[in-house]
C-alpha positions, -999 to +999 in steps of 0.1 A: +396+321+022+370+301+041+366+315+076+334+298+088+312+269+079+276+264+089+257+234+078+244+199+088+268+175+105+269+145+081+297+123+093+320+120+124+352+100+122+378+115+146+396+138+138+377+144+106+341+154+102+319+161+071+297+192+071+269+194+044+265+230+034+236+232+010+245+201-009+283+205-007+302+183+018+332+198+034+357+175+051+371+193+082+398+182+106+391+192+141+409+189+175+393+165+200+382+195+221+360+206+193+350+170+184+335+164+219+314+196+215+298+185+182+260+179+181+246+146+170+247+136+133+221+155+113+221+185+135+232+221+125+268+229+133+289+261+129+327+260+130+354+287+125+379+274+100+415+277+089+422+268+053+457+253+044+468+250+008+498+228+002+513+215-030+497+181-025+465+190-006+440+216+005+428+210+040+402+227+062+407+228+100+377+236+121+373+250+156+344+255+180+358+288+194+379+317+182+406+311+210+411+276+197+416+289+161+439+317+173+460+292+193+462+269+162+473+298+140+500+307+165+512+271+167+515+266+129+536+298+126+564+280+146+591+264+125+588+226+126+552+226+138+527+217+112+489+216+113+488+180+125+511+188+155+490+218+163+459+197+162+476+172+185+485+200+210+449+213+210+435+178+213+458+170+243+452+202+263+427+231+263+437+266+252+436+277+288+460+249+298+483+258+269+483+295+278+491+286+315+519+262+304+534+290+283+531+316+310+547+293+336+572+279+310+563+243+320+576+220+292+565+190+312+528+197+304+535+198+267+556+167+267+525+147+278+509+155+245+515+126+220+541+136+193+556+164+214+592+157+226+613+178+250+630+199+223+597+206+205+581+215+238+609+239+247+607+255+212+569+259+216+573+276+250+600+300+236+581+309+204+547+313+222+559+334+250+541+367+249+518+355+221+495+333+242+482+356+268+455+352+294+430+367+269+436+338+245+429+312+272+397+329+284+365+312+274+349+330+245+316+347+251+289+333+228+288+355+197+256+367+183+250+364+146+255+401+142+288+400+160+300+371+137+289+391+107+307+423+120+338+403+127+338+388+092+333+422+076+363+436+096+385+407+085+374+412+049+385+449+052+420+438+062+420+437+100+433+407+118+413+384+141+428+401+173+419+436+161+384+426+151+379+409+185+390+440+203+367+462+183+338+437+190+343+440+227+337+478+226+303+474+208+271+478+228+249+447+232+223+441+205+239+464+179+229+458+143+254+447+117+256+480+098+258+502+129+282+477+145+306+479+115+305+517+116+312+518+154+340+491+151+357+511+123+356+542+144+371+524+173+399+509+151+407+542+136+417+557+170 
């Protein structure tokens, strides 16, 4: 529902921040990897988000990069791993380190994360195998505003994040939003 927030950073209290978006303050929980990348209070900030609705709460989780959000989404799909545990994993290790641990099947690296025991670590390795590839751990290229708009349009049309990201990679640099959406849809139709 809410895919991205852009506004002024109003408060920082790990792991929660407050983003003022034109007079509306959004409380967002972020992993420490994102928290350390935040600008000073009062500065503009843009975060990708994941919105969780539960019976007793509605919570926004924010991420500095798309790979962080993708890893978070893969983690919360695993039985017994909730958003808090997923945030803990992403706070304790980078997405690259997580992808490397999954590829090498090293449960010892996951056990070092607070709240992750041996059984949970083994379940994470088993469930994430093949889902956290090297591409997810790669640093994300800075996205231009037009690329962000194109990606959001593709997601609104029903494509998932991975399909949208793949289509964006095929676009020429400096393409406009309208032309970019047309080219991306052609690429996805093949």
